[in-house]
N, C-alpha and C positions, 0 to 999 in steps of 0.2 A: 234972750237971745243971746245977750253978752255971755252968760253961763254956757251955752251951747257951743260958741265960738271958741271960748277959752279951753274947754275940754277938747274940741277938735284940735287945736294949735298945740296942745301939750301932749297929746297920745303921739308916741311913735312905733306903733305896732307894724306897720310897713314899711318903714324906713330901711329895715336892714334888706328887705326885697328889692326894693329900689336900688340900694347900692350894689347889690348881686348881679342885677340886671343891666347897672352901666358897666361893670368891671368886665362881666362876659362880653359885651358888646365892644368894649375896647381891645380885649384879648382877640377877638374874633377878627376886628379891622387891622390890628398889628400883624398878625398871621397873613391874613391876604396881602398885605403891603410887602411882608417879607418873601413870599412866594412870587410876586410880581418882580420884585427887586433881583432875584436870583434865577427866575425862569431861563433866561437867554443863555446865561453862563452854563447852566446845566445841560440845555439842549445841546449847546456847542460841545460841550466834553462828551455827551451821549454819542454824538456823531463822529466825534474822532476817535472813541473806543470803538465803535462799530465798524468803522474803517480798517483799524488795526486788526480786529479779529476776523474781518474778511480776508485780509492780506495773509494772515497767519494761516487761514484755512486753504487759500489758494496756493501757498507754497509752504507745504509741510517739512521740506528739506531742511529748514533752519533749526 
């Protein structure tokens, strides 16, 4: 049993997979956080641009 436990603890075949899963999860969480942080600012900017475009369409004389 001790020999089997020693072999189990020294093998590192799946360690790289675990590292990649953790790194990918961290990237996804950071991306979601970044989107949440800038969402309201982008929405405000889009509304302002929409208003400007609507004003230009309504008054083509400028």
